[in-house]
N, C-alpha and C positions, 0 to 999 in steps of 0.2 A: 463487402456486401455485393458489389458488382460481380466479383468472382463467383459468389454463391449463386446468383441468378444465372450467370453464364453457364455454370456447371449444371444447374437445374434444367435449363433449356437443352443442353447437350443430352442429358439422360432421358428427358422427355422425348426428344427427337429420335434417340436411339431405340427407346421402347416402342415408339410408333413404327419404326422401320422393321423391328422384329415382328410386331403384330401384323404388319402389311405382308411380310414374307411368309409367315405361317398361315395366314388366313386368305388373303387375296390371291396369292400365287397358287394356293392349294385348290382353288376353285377353277371355274371355267366351264365351257360348254363342250361336251364330248359327244360326237355322233358315232354310234356303234353300228356297223353293217356286218352281219354274220350269215354265213351259209346255213347254219343250223343253230337252233336255240331250244334247249330243254325247258318245259315239257312239250313244246310244239313238235319237236323232233325227237327221235329215239335217242336214248342216252349214249353219248360218245364223248371223246376228249374235246372235240370241237363244240358240241352242243352244251357241254358242261361249262366251258369257258364263256360261251355266248350267254348263258344264264346267270352265272355268278359274278363275272367281272363287272358288267354294267351296274349290278345291284350294289356291289362293294364301292364302286366309283360314286354312285349316287349317295351312299351313306357318308362319304367323305365330303359332302357339301357341294358337289358339282351338279350342274344341269346335264341331263342326258336325253338322247333320243335313240331308239333302237329299231333297226330295220332288218327284215329277212324275206326270202322269197316265199310266196304262198303256193307251195306244191300241194298236190292232192293228198299227200300223206298227212297234212295238217287238218285235223278234224274240226271243222268250223262249229258244229253243234256242241261238241264236248267243251271246246275252249271259248264258246260264246263270242265268236268273231262277228263284227258288224262293219259295214262299209262306212267310210268317212266321206260323206257326200261332198263336203267343201274342198276336199283334196282330190277326189276322183273326177274323171270326165275328160281330162285333156288327152289329146292324141299324140303319140310319139311316132315319128316316121322311121321305120326299120325296113331296109331293103326295098325302098320306094313304096311301102305300104303303110297306111295309117293303122296303128295299133292302140287300142284304148287302154289308158293307165287306170287301174282300179286299186284304190288303197283301202285296206281293211285294218282293223285294230283289235287286239286282244290284250288281256292283262294277266299278270302273274301276281295275284293278290298277296301272297306271302312275301313278295319282294316289293310291293307297291310300285310296280314297274309295268309300263305299257309297251307293247311291241307292235310296230306297224308292218304290214305285209304288202309286198308288191305283187299284184295279181293281173292276169290278162287271160282272156278266153283261149287264145291260140297257144300261148307259151307256158301256162302254168296249170290251167284247169285240166284235170285228168293226168297230170304228170306227177308221178309218185316222189321223185327225188332228182337231185342234180345228175346222178349217174344211173344208168340202167343196170340190170343184172350183169355181174362180172366186171363192173367198173368201166364199161363202155359208155359212150355218149349218144344222145339223140341226134338225128340228122341235122336239126336246126339249132344245135346247141350254141352256135355262134350268135344267132339272133336272140336267144334267151339271155346270153351274157350282155349283149348290147342293151337290150330292153331293161334288164334289171339294174345295170349300172347307172344308166341315165335316169330311170324311173325313181330310184332312191334320191338322187340329187335334185330332181325336179320337184319331188314331194317336199323335201326339206326347204327348198326355195319358196314354195307356195306357203309353207308354214311361217315364212319370214323369220326363220330361226337360224342364225349364222353360227356354225360351230367354230371353236378355236382349233379343234383337232378332230380328224376322222380316223378311227381305228377300224380297219376292215380285215375280216378273217375268213379264210377258205378261198379256194381258187375261183369259186363262182362270183366272188366280189372283185375280181382282178381288173375290171374295166373302170372302177371308180376313179383312178388317177387320170385316165384319158378323158372322161367326161367332165371332171372338175376343171381341167384346163380348158376344155372346149367351151364350157359355160362361162368361164372367166373372160374369154375373148369377146363374149356378147355383152356382159354387164358387170363382170368382176364381183359377183355376189360372194364368191368364196375367196376373195382376196385376203391373204393373210392366214387362211386355214392351212394347218399342217396335216400331213398324211403319215400314218403309221400302219404298216402291214404286219399281220401276225402269221408266221409260218407254222403250218400244222402238218400232220401226217395224213394228207388227203389227196394224193395223186390219182390220176385217171389214165386209162390206156389210150394210146394213139392220139392223132390230131383231133381237134374239135370239128364238128360237121360244118358244112356250108363253105362259104368263101369270106372269111373274116376280113382279109385285106381289102377286098373290093367294097365291102359294106362300110368299113371304117373310112375309106377314101370318100365315099358318098356323104360321110358325116364330118368332112373337112379335116381328116387326119393329116398331119404334117409328114414330111419325108422321114423324120426321126421316129414318129409314131409307127409308121409302116415298117421301118427297119427293125424296130424293137419287137413289135407284135407279129412280125411276118412269120416267125416260127410258131405256128398256132397249135402248140401242144402244152402240156402242163409246165414244162421248164420254161418255155418261151413266155407264157402268160405271167408266170411268177417273177421271172427276171425283169420283165418290163415293168411290172408293178413295183418291184424293189427300186428300180432305177428312178422312178418318179416320186418315191417316198423319202421323207426326211428321217424316219425311224423304222427299225425292224425289231419285232419281238419274236424270239424263238419260243413258240407256244407249246412245243412238244419235244420230248427227248428224242423222238423219232423223226423230227423234221429233216427234210432232205439235206444231207451234208454239203452237197454241191451248191445249193441255194444259200446256206449259211456262209459258206466260204465266199460266194459271190458278193453277198452283202458286205462282208468285212473287207474284201479286196477293193470294193468300190467306196470304201470309207463312209458307209452309212452308220448312223448311231444304232448300235445293236445292244439289245438287252437279252442276256442269256437265260435259259430255262432254269427255273427253280422248282424242285420237287414239291415242297410244302405249298399248298394252294394259297392260304392266307398271306404267307410271306411273299409269294409271287405276285399277288394282286397289289400288295403294298409297294413292291418294287416297280410294278407297271405304272402306278399312279405317280410315283416320283419321276419315272421316266417321262411321263406326259409333261410334267412341269419343266423338265430339261429341254423338251422339244418346243413347247409353247413359249417359254420365257415369261417375262413379267406381263401380267394383264393389267392394263391401265384403267379399264372401265368394264 
């Protein structure tokens, strides 16, 4: 009889462990930061990923938040965007100037998904996209990068919503690792948060405008930060972001092969591209679990 009860306890505990693994570990809070999201952006490989991956992740039982830049190409009236007053209003210092952070929100009703937009009069209003015609950049593209990267994380902190993992996609999101580390030096809000970068086919021509190194130094960049981000072009930004990330998703079959090789040579956890979209999104969510590990609460 004692053996019977002992075996019953064993199987009950085993069943609980299986339940815990399949349900608790499959959940978690994921922050998505994307350069483009359909239907707010024109249809592309990146905007399609930005639209469907978060929705699939939410369907799998995770909590999500989604952020993107509010370029002028985003039609506020068509998508019924409105300002989130409780999140807006703080000033971020960029290049020794106060810049107001404006947060707007829109929704994708068919996906039951909200998207938060980072906006600012100087950096985004009247700016159609991340790159100008021909793939070149605006003169103050360095300040746009800094404002957007910090603005996303400050808004999330103001939401008091701590993500287990941040998946950022597109070169315009490449300052997320720098600012996450900078914020953690102040109050460790993102302590334990993991970073995953998605590599796409989204390069731009030439160096970014302005003086990124000087402006990062004013934002308490370390010598390592400055060394990594010192080459202020597409390859430099993306290699820096890869270096500070725990995982790398190859989001396009046309992703830069040098960056893919760099991620593997530096022993990052790498998820290779899969052609079938649904299968790929399932692989990505399993990849999230492997990066996050067990969630205790």
